N, C-alpha and C positions, 0 to 999 in steps of 0.2 A: 909228634906223638899225640894221639887223640885222647881227649879227656874222658875219664871213666865217669859214667852217669849212674846214679843210684836212684831208683824210683820206688817209693813206698807210698803210703797215702793215709787219708783222714776221713772223717765222717761226712755224709752228704747233707745238703741243705740248700735252701734257695737264697740265703743271705750271704753275700760275698764279703769277707773280712780281709782287708789288705794289710799284709805284714811284709817286712823285708825278707827277701829270700836269703837263706843261709848258704854259705859255701859248702858246709858239711851238714846236711839236714839231720835233724834229730827225729827219732821215732815219734809218731803221734800218740796222744792220749785223749781220752774222751773229754777231759777238761779243756784242752788246748786245741782240739781239732778244728780245722777249717775245711770247707769243701774245695777251696782253691789249692790244687795240687802243688803249684809252684811256691806256695807259702812254706812248704815243708820239704820239697824236693827240687833238685837241680834239673830244670827243663831247658837249659841253655843250648841244647843241641836238638831239640824236638819241635816240630810243629804238629798240628792235628787237623784231620778232616772230620767234620761232624755233619750229620744228616739234617742240616738246617739251612735257612736262607734269611738270615737276620737283616741283611741290607737290601733284600728284595731285588737282586740283580738276576734272578733266574738261575744262579749257579750255587752248587753246594759250597758251604763255608769252609775255608781253610784258615785256621787261627795261626798266625805267624808266631815266631819265637818271642818277639817283643811283647805280643799281646797275650800269649799263653801264661805269662807270669802272673796275671790277674784274672785269668779266665776259669770259669766253671759252668757247667750246664747241669741242672738238677736231674735231668732224665738220661742224658747221653754220655756225660763225662764228668766225674766227680770223685772226690776222695771220701771213703766211707768211715764209719765209726771204728773199724778195726785197723785203720791205717793202711788201707789197700785202695788201689786205683780201679774204678769201675768204668767200663765201656759198654754202651748199649746201642743197638741199631734196629729200628723197626723194619718190617718187610717193605713197607711202602713209605718212601720219602725221596728227597732228591739224591741223585747219585753223581759220581764223577763222570766226565765226558765219555770215557772208554769202558764203562761198566754199567750193568743193569742192577747191580747189587749195592745196598746201602752199607755204610761203614761208620764207625767211630774209631779212628785208627791214627796212631802216631807215625810220623815219618822222620827218620834220623837225618839230620843236616850236619855234615862234617864241618861246614863253614862256621857253625855257630851263629853269632850275631853279625858276621861280616857279610852284609848283603851286597857288597861289591862283587862277590863271587856269585855267578848265576847258579840257579838251582840245578841245572843239568850239566854244569861245568865239571871237569875232572876234580877240581879242588873241593867239591861238595860231595864226592862219591868215592867208592873204592873200586879197584880193578883186581883181576887175578894177575899173577906174575907173568903169564904168557902174553898179556896185552902189549902190543908194540910200543905203546907210550906209557907204560905202567908208572914210570917215575913221576909223571905229572899229576897223578891222582893224590887225593888226601891220604890214602893208605893203600898198600898192597895187601889184600885180604882184610878181614874184620871179624870181630867176635861179638855175639849177642847171647846173653844168658837171661832166662826168665823163669819165674814160678807163677803159674796161673791156674785158676779153676774156671771151668766153663759153667756158668750158672744156668743157662737156658739156651736152647736152639729152637727155631720155629717148629711148631707141632703140626702144622697143616700145609698140604701142598696139593694143587690141582693135578700135577704130574708127579706123583710120589715115586715113580720108577726112574726119574732122572737122577743121575749121580749126585748133583748138587743139593737135592732136597734134604732138609733136616740137618744141615751142616753149617759150620762157620769156620773161618780161618783165623788163627790166633797169633800167627807170626809169618813173616815173609822175607825173602830177598827179591827185590824187583830190579829189573834192568831198565835203563833209560830208553824212552822212545824218541828216536831222532825225528825231527821235522825239518825238511823232508827226509825220509829214510833212504839210504843208499848203501849198496854193498851187502855184506853178509851179516851185519849186525845192526843194532838199533831198532829192533822190532818191538821193544817194550815188553818182552815176555818175562816169565818168572821161573828162575831155576829152583825156587823153593816156596811152597805154601804148606803150612802145618795146619792140619784139619782136625776138628772134632765133629763126629756125626752120630746122632742117636735117633733111632726111629721111635715114634711116640708110644708104641706098644712094647718097647724093650726097657728093661731096668738099667742096662748099661749101654754105653756108646763106644765107638771105636776112635782111636787116634791113629792117623797115618799122615804121610807127607807126600806131596806131589812135585814132580819135576816136569816142567813144560819144555818140550822140544823147541829149540831155538830156531824157528822157521817163520817165514812170512805168514801173515794172517790168512791169506788165500790158499796156502799150501794145505792139502787135505791131511797131511801127516802131522800138522801142528796140533798136538793134543797133550794132555797131562798123563804122566805115567805115575801111578800110585804105588807107594811102598808102605807096608803095614808096620805099625809099632805095637799097639795093643788092640786086639779084636780084628776087625775086617778092614778091607779097603772100601772105597766109596761105591763100587758097583755090586757089592755083596749084601743082599738084604737079610741074610741069616742073623739070627739073634746071637751076638757075641758072648752072652752069658758071662761067666767068670773070667773070660779072656779079655773082656772090655773093662772100662771104668765108668762109674756113675757120674752124673752131673754133680758138681760141687766138690769133687775130689781134686786136690791140688796135684799138678804135674809140673815137672821142671824140664826145660829143654835148653841145650847148648848148641849154638850154630857157630862153628869156628871155620872160617874160610882162610886156610893157611896156604900161601903160595898159590897153587892151582886147585887144591882139593878142598871140598866142603865136607867137614866132619860134623856129624850130628850125634847128639847123645840125649836120650829121653829117660826120665826116671819118675817113679811115683811109688807111694807106699804099697807094700805087699807084692811087688812085681820086680823081676830082674831088670836091671838097666839095659836099654836097647841102644845099640850104636849102628850107624851106617856111615858110609863115605862114598863120594862120587867126585871124579875129576871134572871140573867145569870147563876145561880147555880141550876136551875131546868128546867123542860120542860113545864112550864105554859107560854102561849104566851102573846102577848101584849094586848089581849082582855080578859085576865084572864081565858082562857080555856086551859086545859091540852092538849098538843100536844103529842099523844101517839106514833107518828112516830119519835119524837126527842129523844135525849139522856136524860134520867131522871135526869142527873147531869149537863145538859147544858154545860157551859164552865168553871165549877168549878175548873178543874185541869189544865187549860191552862195558858200560859204567853201571855200578850197582849201589843199592842202598837198602837198609833194613826198614821194616814196618812191623808194628806190634799193636794189638788192640783187639777189636772185633770187626770182622769183615763178614757180614751176613750173606750167606750163599743162597738164601731162599728168595730168588728173584720173583717179582710179581708178573714178569713178562711171560706170555704164553706163546711160544714159537718152537720150531724144530731145533734140536740141539741139546747137548747134555746140560747146559747151564740154566735152561729156562723151566723152572719147576712150577710156575704159575701159582705162587703162594699168595694167599689172600692178605689183604691189608686195607685199611681205610684211610691212612694218613693221619689219623688222630691217635696220639700216643697212648692216652689212657684206655681207649677202646682196644687198640691193638695189643697193648700189654695184657689186658684182661683176657683177650682171646688167645694169648700165647703166640702171637704173630710177630716175634722179635727174637733177637739173639743178644746174649750178654755174657761178658767175661770179667773176672776180677783178678788183677795182677798184684801180687805181694812183693815181687822182685822183678826188676828189669835193669840190666847192666849192659853197656856197650863199651868195648875196649879193643886194644890192638889184638890181632890174631896171635895165637900161641902155637909153637911147633908141636906136632903130634908124633 
Protein backbone atom coordinates (compact mmCIF):
# COMPACT_ATOMS: atom_id res chain seq x y z
CA UNK A 1 0.00 0.00 0.00
CA UNK A 2 1.53 3.35 -1.00
CA UNK A 3 1.79 6.05 1.64
CA UNK A 4 -0.51 9.05 1.27
CA UNK A 5 1.46 12.27 1.10
CA UNK A 6 0.10 15.66 2.02
CA UNK A 7 1.93 18.74 0.82
CA UNK A 8 1.12 22.20 2.03
CA UNK A 9 3.64 24.88 2.84
CA UNK A 10 5.15 27.92 4.59
CA UNK A 11 6.74 31.33 4.05
CA UNK A 12 9.75 32.02 1.80
CA UNK A 13 13.10 33.23 3.04
CA UNK A 14 16.81 32.73 2.55
CA UNK A 15 17.57 31.39 6.02
CA UNK A 16 17.02 27.64 6.48
CA UNK A 17 15.75 26.53 9.88
CA UNK A 18 16.14 22.83 10.64
CA UNK A 19 13.30 21.15 12.50
CA UNK A 20 12.30 17.53 12.86
CA UNK A 21 9.86 16.39 10.17
CA UNK A 22 6.46 15.43 11.53
CA UNK A 23 4.68 12.22 10.62
CA UNK A 24 1.46 14.22 10.33
CA UNK A 25 2.38 17.79 9.31
CA UNK A 26 0.52 20.67 10.89
CA UNK A 27 -0.66 23.68 8.88
CA UNK A 28 1.83 26.53 8.83
CA UNK A 29 1.40 29.85 10.53
CA UNK A 30 3.25 33.12 10.00
CA UNK A 31 4.83 32.75 13.46
CA UNK A 32 6.23 29.25 12.92
CA UNK A 33 6.71 29.15 9.16
CA UNK A 34 9.98 27.91 7.66
CA UNK A 35 10.99 28.03 3.99
CA UNK A 36 12.01 24.34 4.19
CA UNK A 37 8.96 22.44 3.03
CA UNK A 38 9.97 19.18 4.69
CA UNK A 39 9.91 20.86 8.09
CA UNK A 40 6.14 20.92 7.72
CA UNK A 41 5.30 18.31 5.10
CA UNK A 42 6.03 14.70 4.37
CA UNK A 43 8.37 14.62 1.38
CA UNK A 44 9.51 11.08 2.01
CA UNK A 45 8.42 9.96 -1.48
CA UNK A 46 9.49 12.96 -3.56
CA UNK A 47 12.69 14.26 -5.10
CA UNK A 48 12.91 17.52 -7.02
CA UNK A 49 14.67 18.83 -10.12
CA UNK A 50 15.60 22.51 -9.89
CA UNK A 51 17.19 24.75 -12.56
CA UNK A 52 20.54 25.13 -10.77
CA UNK A 53 24.01 23.56 -10.80
CA UNK A 54 25.29 23.99 -7.26
CA UNK A 55 28.05 21.38 -7.58
CA UNK A 56 29.23 22.73 -10.95
CA UNK A 57 29.08 19.38 -12.72
CA UNK A 58 27.35 20.84 -15.77
CA UNK A 59 24.10 19.03 -14.97
CA UNK A 60 20.80 20.25 -13.59
CA UNK A 61 20.46 19.56 -9.86
CA UNK A 62 18.24 16.73 -8.62
CA UNK A 63 17.68 16.96 -4.87
CA UNK A 64 17.29 13.44 -3.47
CA UNK A 65 14.69 12.40 -0.91
CA UNK A 66 17.24 12.38 1.91
CA UNK A 67 18.40 15.91 1.03
CA UNK A 68 15.01 17.49 0.31
CA UNK A 69 14.23 17.15 4.02
CA UNK A 70 16.48 20.17 4.70
CA UNK A 71 16.35 21.83 1.27
CA UNK A 72 14.94 25.15 0.13
CA UNK A 73 15.79 27.59 -2.62
CA UNK A 74 14.69 31.20 -2.15
CA UNK A 75 13.90 31.66 -5.85
CA UNK A 76 12.88 28.31 -7.28
CA UNK A 77 11.43 26.12 -4.50
CA UNK A 78 10.21 27.30 -1.12
CA UNK A 79 7.24 27.42 1.21
CA UNK A 80 5.51 30.80 1.38
CA UNK A 81 3.80 32.74 4.16
CA UNK A 82 0.40 31.29 3.26
CA UNK A 83 1.50 27.74 3.85
CA UNK A 84 1.79 26.87 0.16
CA UNK A 85 4.61 25.42 -1.91
CA UNK A 86 6.08 27.67 -4.62
CA UNK A 87 7.85 26.42 -7.76
CA UNK A 88 9.54 28.77 -10.26
CA UNK A 89 11.59 28.23 -13.43
CA UNK A 90 13.22 30.94 -15.58
CA UNK A 91 13.26 30.66 -19.36
CA UNK A 92 17.04 30.38 -19.43
CA UNK A 93 18.81 27.95 -17.10
CA UNK A 94 20.11 24.40 -17.10
CA UNK A 95 17.68 21.76 -18.31
CA UNK A 96 17.50 17.98 -18.09
CA UNK A 97 19.24 15.95 -20.79
CA UNK A 98 16.13 15.24 -22.88
CA UNK A 99 14.50 18.66 -22.72
CA UNK A 100 15.15 22.27 -23.73
CA UNK A 101 12.74 23.54 -21.06
CA UNK A 102 13.56 24.47 -17.48
CA UNK A 103 11.69 23.10 -14.51
CA UNK A 104 11.27 23.14 -10.76
CA UNK A 105 9.37 19.89 -10.44
CA UNK A 106 8.79 17.08 -7.97
CA UNK A 107 9.09 13.44 -9.05
CA UNK A 108 7.20 10.79 -7.10
CA UNK A 109 9.37 7.90 -5.90
CA UNK A 110 7.32 4.89 -4.82
CA UNK A 111 10.41 3.34 -3.23
CA UNK A 112 10.66 6.14 -0.68
CA UNK A 113 14.07 6.03 1.01
CA UNK A 114 14.86 2.49 -0.13
CA UNK A 115 17.58 3.36 -2.63
CA UNK A 116 18.37 -0.32 -3.19
CA UNK A 117 15.47 -0.12 -5.65
CA UNK A 118 16.67 1.60 -8.80
CA UNK A 119 14.86 4.70 -10.02
CA UNK A 120 13.61 3.04 -13.21
CA UNK A 121 12.83 -0.32 -11.58
CA UNK A 122 9.23 -1.57 -11.34
CA UNK A 123 9.36 -1.22 -7.56
CA UNK A 124 9.67 2.55 -7.91
CA UNK A 125 6.93 3.07 -10.49
CA UNK A 126 3.39 2.07 -11.43
CA UNK A 127 1.93 0.17 -14.36
CA UNK A 128 -1.50 -0.28 -15.87
CA UNK A 129 -3.26 -3.60 -15.33
CA UNK A 130 -2.56 -4.74 -18.90
CA UNK A 131 1.21 -4.74 -18.34
CA UNK A 132 2.42 -8.34 -18.71
CA UNK A 133 4.40 -8.05 -15.47
CA UNK A 134 2.04 -5.71 -13.60
CA UNK A 135 2.36 -7.56 -10.29
CA UNK A 136 6.06 -6.63 -10.02
CA UNK A 137 5.33 -2.88 -9.88
CA UNK A 138 4.92 -0.73 -6.79
CA UNK A 139 1.25 -0.41 -7.73
CA UNK A 140 -1.23 -1.08 -10.50
CA UNK A 141 -2.45 2.41 -11.28
CA UNK A 142 -2.01 5.40 -8.99
CA UNK A 143 -3.86 8.56 -8.00
CA UNK A 144 -2.68 12.17 -7.64
CA UNK A 145 -4.79 15.09 -6.41
CA UNK A 146 -3.66 18.72 -6.43
CA UNK A 147 -4.83 22.27 -5.91
CA UNK A 148 -2.62 24.81 -7.63
CA UNK A 149 -2.67 28.35 -8.92
CA UNK A 150 -0.46 29.45 -11.80
CA UNK A 151 1.10 32.74 -10.77
CA UNK A 152 2.96 33.55 -13.96
CA UNK A 153 3.84 32.25 -17.42
CA UNK A 154 6.51 33.72 -19.67
CA UNK A 155 5.25 36.86 -21.42
CA UNK A 156 7.66 37.04 -24.38
CA UNK A 157 8.45 34.65 -27.23
CA UNK A 158 10.47 35.03 -30.41
CA UNK A 159 8.16 32.47 -32.03
CA UNK A 160 4.80 33.35 -30.46
CA UNK A 161 2.90 31.13 -32.91
CA UNK A 162 4.50 27.94 -31.56
CA UNK A 163 2.04 25.95 -29.42
CA UNK A 164 4.40 25.81 -26.43
CA UNK A 165 4.77 29.63 -26.15
CA UNK A 166 3.32 31.34 -23.05
CA UNK A 167 2.61 28.00 -21.36
CA UNK A 168 3.67 25.78 -18.47
CA UNK A 169 2.95 22.23 -17.31
CA UNK A 170 1.70 21.81 -13.73
CA UNK A 171 1.24 18.03 -13.55
CA UNK A 172 2.36 14.98 -15.49
CA UNK A 173 2.42 11.25 -15.86
CA UNK A 174 5.76 10.29 -17.38
CA UNK A 175 6.76 6.91 -18.77
CA UNK A 176 10.24 5.50 -18.14
CA UNK A 177 12.74 5.80 -20.99
CA UNK A 178 14.57 2.52 -21.43
CA UNK A 179 18.28 2.62 -22.20
CA UNK A 180 18.67 1.07 -24.66
CA UNK A 181 15.10 1.14 -25.90
CA UNK A 182 13.76 -2.01 -27.53
CA UNK A 183 10.36 -3.27 -28.54
CA UNK A 184 7.11 -1.31 -28.51
CA UNK A 185 7.63 0.50 -25.19
CA UNK A 186 10.21 2.44 -23.25
CA UNK A 187 10.24 5.58 -25.40
CA UNK A 188 9.95 7.86 -22.37
CA UNK A 189 6.79 9.57 -23.62
CA UNK A 190 4.07 11.27 -21.57
CA UNK A 191 0.48 10.03 -21.47
CA UNK A 192 -0.46 13.17 -19.53
CA UNK A 193 0.70 16.77 -19.32
CA UNK A 194 -1.63 19.34 -17.69
CA UNK A 195 -1.11 22.81 -19.18
CA UNK A 196 -1.92 26.41 -18.41
CA UNK A 197 -1.39 28.87 -21.27
CA UNK A 198 -2.06 32.61 -21.33
CA UNK A 199 -1.20 35.07 -24.06
CA UNK A 200 0.24 38.34 -22.72
CA UNK A 201 -2.59 40.44 -24.18
CA UNK A 202 -5.36 38.26 -22.72
CA UNK A 203 -6.95 38.61 -19.29
CA UNK A 204 -7.52 34.89 -18.91
CA UNK A 205 -5.66 31.75 -19.85
CA UNK A 206 -6.62 28.26 -20.95
CA UNK A 207 -6.30 24.93 -19.14
CA UNK A 208 -5.96 21.78 -21.22
CA UNK A 209 -4.25 18.41 -21.08
CA UNK A 210 -2.15 16.64 -23.65
CA UNK A 211 -1.75 12.96 -24.44
CA UNK A 212 1.41 12.03 -26.33
CA UNK A 213 1.13 9.18 -28.81
CA UNK A 214 3.39 6.40 -27.56
CA UNK A 215 5.68 6.14 -30.56
CA UNK A 216 9.41 6.32 -31.22
CA UNK A 217 10.94 9.79 -31.33
CA UNK A 218 11.71 9.49 -35.05
CA UNK A 219 8.11 8.58 -35.89
CA UNK A 220 6.44 11.63 -37.51
CA UNK A 221 3.13 10.72 -35.82
CA UNK A 222 4.65 11.06 -32.33
CA UNK A 223 2.95 14.24 -31.19
CA UNK A 224 0.74 15.64 -28.43
CA UNK A 225 -3.05 15.47 -28.71
CA UNK A 226 -4.60 18.38 -26.77
CA UNK A 227 -7.92 18.16 -24.93
CA UNK A 228 -9.64 21.31 -23.61
CA UNK A 229 -10.69 21.89 -20.01
CA UNK A 230 -11.39 25.63 -19.75
CA UNK A 231 -10.76 27.96 -22.67
CA UNK A 232 -8.79 26.78 -25.70
CA UNK A 233 -6.16 24.22 -26.57
CA UNK A 234 -2.57 25.22 -27.24
CA UNK A 235 -2.92 25.83 -31.00
CA UNK A 236 -5.80 28.31 -30.69
CA UNK A 237 -4.68 31.94 -30.22
CA UNK A 238 -8.24 33.23 -29.72
CA UNK A 239 -8.88 35.10 -26.49
CA UNK A 240 -10.68 32.60 -24.20
CA UNK A 241 -12.42 35.43 -22.35
CA UNK A 242 -14.83 34.22 -19.69
CA UNK A 243 -14.31 30.61 -20.78
CA UNK A 244 -10.76 30.74 -19.41
CA UNK A 245 -9.38 31.43 -15.95
CA UNK A 246 -6.99 34.20 -14.86
CA UNK A 247 -3.54 33.83 -13.40
CA UNK A 248 -3.73 33.35 -9.66
CA UNK A 249 -7.06 31.48 -9.63
CA UNK A 250 -6.76 28.13 -7.82
CA UNK A 251 -7.75 25.04 -9.75
CA UNK A 252 -7.88 21.43 -8.62
CA UNK A 253 -7.12 18.33 -10.61
CA UNK A 254 -7.46 14.62 -9.92
CA UNK A 255 -5.50 12.06 -11.94
CA UNK A 256 -6.77 8.56 -11.16
CA UNK A 257 -5.26 5.71 -13.15
CA UNK A 258 -7.41 2.75 -12.21
CA UNK A 259 -6.70 -0.62 -13.87
CA UNK A 260 -6.08 0.55 -17.47
CA UNK A 261 -8.07 3.79 -17.55
CA UNK A 262 -6.86 7.29 -16.70
CA UNK A 263 -9.72 9.30 -15.18
CA UNK A 264 -9.25 13.08 -15.00
CA UNK A 265 -11.28 15.62 -13.04
CA UNK A 266 -10.79 19.40 -13.08
CA UNK A 267 -12.55 21.96 -10.90
CA UNK A 268 -12.29 25.67 -10.16
CA UNK A 269 -14.53 28.37 -8.71
CA UNK A 270 -17.38 29.54 -10.93
CA UNK A 271 -17.14 26.74 -13.50
CA UNK A 272 -18.61 23.26 -13.88
CA UNK A 273 -16.36 20.34 -13.05
CA UNK A 274 -14.81 18.84 -16.18
CA UNK A 275 -14.07 15.12 -16.49
CA UNK A 276 -12.26 13.06 -19.10
CA UNK A 277 -11.10 9.48 -19.37
CA UNK A 278 -8.82 7.54 -21.68
CA UNK A 279 -7.74 3.91 -21.75
CA UNK A 280 -3.93 3.80 -21.58
CA UNK A 281 -3.79 0.23 -22.89
CA UNK A 282 -5.20 0.86 -26.37
CA UNK A 283 -5.38 3.57 -29.04
CA UNK A 284 -8.89 4.89 -28.40
CA UNK A 285 -8.65 8.61 -27.69
CA UNK A 286 -10.41 10.66 -25.01
CA UNK A 287 -13.38 11.18 -27.34
CA UNK A 288 -13.90 7.45 -27.84
CA UNK A 289 -12.45 7.45 -31.37
CA UNK A 290 -9.76 5.01 -32.50
CA UNK A 291 -6.53 6.91 -33.24
CA UNK A 292 -4.98 4.89 -36.06
CA UNK A 293 -1.73 6.85 -35.75
CA UNK A 294 -1.15 5.84 -32.11
CA UNK A 295 0.27 2.56 -30.85
CA UNK A 296 -2.57 -0.02 -30.66
CA UNK A 297 -1.30 -0.97 -27.19
CA UNK A 298 -0.99 2.60 -25.90
CA UNK A 299 1.18 2.60 -22.76
CA UNK A 300 0.35 -0.98 -21.71
CA UNK A 301 3.99 -2.05 -21.48
CA UNK A 302 5.47 1.04 -19.80
CA UNK A 303 6.47 2.00 -16.27
CA UNK A 304 5.01 5.33 -15.07
CA UNK A 305 5.42 7.99 -12.39
CA UNK A 306 3.84 11.30 -11.37
CA UNK A 307 5.43 14.74 -11.56
CA UNK A 308 4.10 18.04 -10.17
CA UNK A 309 5.44 21.58 -9.96
CA UNK A 310 6.26 23.98 -12.78
CA UNK A 311 7.68 22.84 -16.12
CA UNK A 312 8.26 26.01 -18.13
CA UNK A 313 7.43 25.41 -21.79
CA UNK A 314 8.98 28.67 -23.03
CA UNK A 315 12.20 27.24 -24.42
CA UNK A 316 14.95 29.69 -25.39
CA UNK A 317 15.87 27.39 -28.28
CA UNK A 318 15.09 28.70 -31.76
CA UNK A 319 14.60 25.79 -34.16
CA UNK A 320 11.87 24.23 -36.29
CA UNK A 321 9.18 22.39 -34.37
CA UNK A 322 6.27 23.08 -32.05
CA UNK A 323 8.39 23.17 -28.88
CA UNK A 324 10.90 25.90 -29.71
CA UNK A 325 9.34 29.25 -28.90
CA UNK A 326 12.67 31.15 -28.81
CA UNK A 327 11.78 32.84 -25.54
CA UNK A 328 14.25 35.44 -24.24
CA UNK A 329 16.26 35.05 -21.07
CA UNK A 330 19.59 36.13 -19.63
CA UNK A 331 20.22 33.40 -17.08
CA UNK A 332 20.20 36.00 -14.26
CA UNK A 333 17.13 35.34 -12.11
CA UNK A 334 16.51 38.90 -10.95
CA UNK A 335 16.74 40.25 -14.50
CA UNK A 336 14.58 37.53 -15.98
CA UNK A 337 11.97 37.83 -13.24
CA UNK A 338 11.75 41.59 -13.79
CA UNK A 339 11.29 40.99 -17.53
CA UNK A 340 8.59 38.37 -17.00
CA UNK A 341 10.75 35.65 -18.55
CA UNK A 342 9.79 32.83 -16.18
CA UNK A 343 6.96 30.56 -15.01
CA UNK A 344 5.69 30.07 -11.46
CA UNK A 345 3.01 28.00 -9.72
CA UNK A 346 1.91 27.65 -6.10
CA UNK A 347 0.46 24.41 -4.74
CA UNK A 348 -1.79 24.41 -1.69
CA UNK A 349 -2.49 20.67 -1.91
CA UNK A 350 -0.76 17.66 -3.40
CA UNK A 351 -1.72 14.10 -2.49
CA UNK A 352 -0.63 10.76 -3.91
CA UNK A 353 -2.46 7.57 -3.02
CA UNK A 354 -3.65 4.23 -4.36
CA UNK A 355 -5.97 4.37 -7.35
CA UNK A 356 -9.71 4.30 -6.63
CA UNK A 357 -12.38 2.45 -8.62
CA UNK A 358 -14.50 4.72 -10.79
